[in-house]
C-alpha positions as CSV (number, residue, x, y, z in Angstrom):
1,M,66.8,81.2,213.9
2,K,69.3,82.0,211.1
3,N,71.4,80.1,208.6
4,I,69.5,76.8,208.9
5,I,69.1,76.4,205.2
6,P,72.2,77.1,203.0
7,Q,72.0,80.2,200.8
8,Q,70.8,79.6,197.2
9,K,73.6,80.8,194.9
10,D,73.5,78.7,191.7
11,G,71.6,75.9,190.1
12,K,68.1,74.8,191.0
13,R,66.2,75.1,194.3
14,L,63.4,72.9,195.6
15,D,61.0,73.3,198.5
16,C,58.4,71.0,199.9
17,F,56.2,71.7,202.9
18,E,53.6,70.0,205.1
19,S,52.0,71.3,208.3
20,L,49.8,70.1,211.1
21,E,47.6,71.8,213.7
22,F,47.0,70.3,217.1
23,P,44.4,70.9,219.8
24,S,46.9,72.3,222.3
25,E,50.5,73.4,222.5
26,A,51.3,70.5,224.9
27,I,50.2,68.0,222.2
28,A,52.2,69.9,219.6
29,N,55.3,69.5,221.8
30,M,54.9,65.8,221.9
31,A,54.2,65.6,218.2
32,F,57.5,67.6,217.6
33,D,59.4,65.0,219.6
34,L,58.0,62.1,217.6
35,A,58.7,64.0,214.3
36,V,62.3,64.6,215.3
37,D,62.8,60.9,216.3
38,N,61.4,59.8,212.9
39,L,63.7,62.2,211.1
40,K,66.7,60.8,212.9
41,N,65.6,57.3,211.9
42,V,67.1,57.4,208.4
43,N,66.7,53.6,207.8
44,Q,62.9,54.0,208.1
45,W,62.5,56.9,205.6
46,Y,61.7,54.5,202.8
47,E,58.6,53.3,204.8
48,F,57.3,56.9,205.1
49,A,57.3,57.6,201.4
50,A,55.0,56.1,198.8
51,P,56.8,53.8,196.4
52,P,58.6,53.9,194.1
53,A,60.9,55.7,196.5
54,T,64.6,56.0,197.4
55,V,66.0,53.5,199.9
56,F,68.1,55.3,202.5
57,Q,70.7,53.4,204.6
58,L,72.7,55.1,207.4
59,T,76.3,54.1,207.4
60,S,79.6,54.7,209.3
61,G,82.5,56.6,208.0
62,Y,83.6,53.6,206.1
63,G,80.3,52.9,204.5
64,M,79.3,50.1,206.8
65,P,75.5,50.0,207.5
66,I,74.5,50.9,211.0
67,E,71.2,50.7,213.0
68,R,70.8,53.8,215.2
69,S,69.7,57.4,215.1
70,L,71.5,59.8,212.8
71,E,74.5,61.7,214.1
72,L,76.7,64.5,212.8
73,H,79.2,63.3,210.2
74,D,77.3,60.0,209.4
75,Y,76.9,59.0,205.8
76,I,73.7,58.0,204.1
77,R,73.7,55.6,201.1
78,L,70.9,56.2,198.6
79,D,69.5,53.6,196.3
80,I,67.4,55.8,194.0
81,P,64.8,54.5,191.5
82,G,66.4,54.2,188.0
83,P,70.0,53.7,186.9
84,G,72.6,53.6,189.7
85,L,76.1,55.2,189.8
86,P,78.5,52.7,188.1
87,S,81.6,53.5,190.2
88,S,79.9,53.1,193.6
89,G,78.0,49.9,193.1
90,G,74.8,51.7,192.0
91,Y,74.5,54.0,195.0
92,D,74.6,57.7,195.6
93,W,76.1,59.1,198.8
94,V,75.5,62.1,201.1
95,N,77.2,63.2,204.3
96,V,75.5,64.7,207.4
97,V,77.2,68.1,207.5
98,H,75.0,70.0,210.0
99,I,72.6,69.3,212.8
100,M,70.8,72.1,214.4
101,S,68.5,72.1,217.5
102,E,67.1,75.3,219.0
103,K,64.3,76.0,221.5
104,T,63.0,79.4,222.7
105,A,59.8,80.6,224.4
106,D,58.2,81.0,221.0
107,Y,59.3,78.0,219.0
108,Q,61.5,74.9,218.8
109,V,63.2,73.7,215.6
110,F,65.3,70.7,214.6
111,A,67.1,70.5,211.2
112,I,69.7,68.4,209.4
113,T,71.6,69.3,206.3
114,L,73.1,66.7,203.9
115,K,75.6,67.2,201.1
116,P,76.8,64.9,198.2
117,C,80.1,63.3,199.0
118,P,82.6,60.6,197.8
119,D,81.7,57.0,198.5
120,P,83.1,56.4,202.0
121,S,83.6,52.7,201.3
122,H,86.3,53.7,198.7
123,P,88.4,56.3,200.6
124,D,90.9,56.6,197.7
125,D,88.2,57.8,195.3
126,K,87.6,61.5,195.8
127,N,84.9,61.8,193.1
128,T,81.5,62.9,194.3
129,A,79.3,59.9,194.3
130,H,76.0,61.7,193.5
131,F,74.2,63.1,190.5
132,F,74.5,66.6,192.0
133,E,77.8,68.4,192.8
134,G,79.1,68.7,196.3
135,I,77.9,72.3,196.6
136,S,74.3,71.2,196.5
137,S,72.5,70.5,199.8
138,S,69.4,68.9,201.2
139,T,67.9,70.3,204.5
140,F,65.1,68.7,206.5
141,L,63.5,71.0,209.0
142,I,60.9,70.5,211.7
143,E,59.5,73.5,213.5
144,Q,56.9,73.9,216.2
145,R,55.2,77.2,217.1
146,R,52.4,77.0,219.6
147,N,49.8,74.5,218.2
148,S,51.5,74.2,214.8
149,L,54.1,71.8,213.4
150,L,55.9,72.5,210.1
151,F,57.8,69.9,208.0
152,Q,60.1,71.2,205.3
153,Y,62.5,69.9,202.7
154,A,64.8,72.5,201.1
155,G,67.1,71.6,198.2
156,R,69.7,74.3,197.3
157,N,72.3,74.8,194.6
158,E,71.4,71.7,192.7
159,I,74.0,71.5,189.9
160,I,74.4,68.3,187.8
161,N,77.7,66.5,188.6
162,V,79.5,65.8,185.3
163,D,83.1,66.3,186.6
164,N,83.9,62.8,187.8
165,D,86.8,60.9,186.3
166,N,84.6,58.0,185.2
167,L,82.8,58.8,181.9
168,S,80.0,56.3,182.7
169,D,79.4,58.2,186.0
170,N,79.1,61.5,184.1
171,I,76.7,60.2,181.5
172,R,74.5,58.6,184.2
173,N,74.6,61.7,186.4
174,Y,73.7,64.0,183.5
175,F,70.5,62.1,182.7
176,V,69.5,61.5,186.3
177,G,70.4,65.0,187.3
178,L,68.5,66.5,184.3
179,A,65.4,64.5,185.2
180,A,65.7,65.8,188.8
181,K,66.0,69.4,187.7
182,L,63.0,69.0,185.4
183,G,60.9,68.0,188.3
184,A,61.4,64.2,188.8
185,S,62.8,64.7,192.3
186,Y,59.9,66.8,193.6
187,P,57.5,63.8,194.0
188,Q,60.2,61.9,195.9
189,W,60.8,64.6,198.5
190,K,57.2,65.7,198.7
191,S,56.2,62.0,199.3
192,L,58.8,61.7,202.1
193,I,57.8,64.9,203.8
194,K,54.1,64.1,203.6
195,G,54.8,60.6,204.8
196,M,56.6,61.9,207.9
197,A,53.8,64.3,208.6
198,N,51.2,61.6,208.1
199,V,52.8,59.3,210.7
200,V,52.6,62.1,213.3
201,A,49.0,63.0,212.2
202,K,47.8,59.4,212.7
203,K,49.5,59.1,216.1
204,F,47.8,62.2,217.5
205,D,44.6,61.8,215.5
206,V,44.7,65.1,213.5
207,Q,44.1,65.9,209.9
208,L,47.0,66.3,207.4
């Protein structure tokens, strides 16, 4: 199980964890399947996190909203609390750059990695439509070992994006990115990870 989370090289890193224990490995296996299904259901992420929370919308390669499970190369439109990005209608954008699924006799794991990207609804605009640079990444990981289930969010190489052509974008990105680096993003991701774990805990009647 290597290279799931991108290597930290520069900028800020962020990690959030939640874990659950089940009465048996068989139940943990079923819980893993539910957790993976929920992770793939991007449009429901808002419901898992305590408000105020980011609203996530899965979209096609042209930025059109879609209703299905996440797939490789999909885009996700983010409507974060606070000032939006001027050049992209107030939204930030990420691309699904990696999906990993692995199962052995000792564990099973499912992970997705997202990276900031240009707004796919404006294909001629190559500026990164996000307050972090394109080198940054967000990885969601679900791992099951015997009776245990781990939920993890890993942010890596978080560098504020102030290199866009639009000055208003850069000003907004600076303040939103600075707030995130100072800790404002931690409650968002912690709330989402905890919410995902809580849905599974309630389904299988275990303590979070």
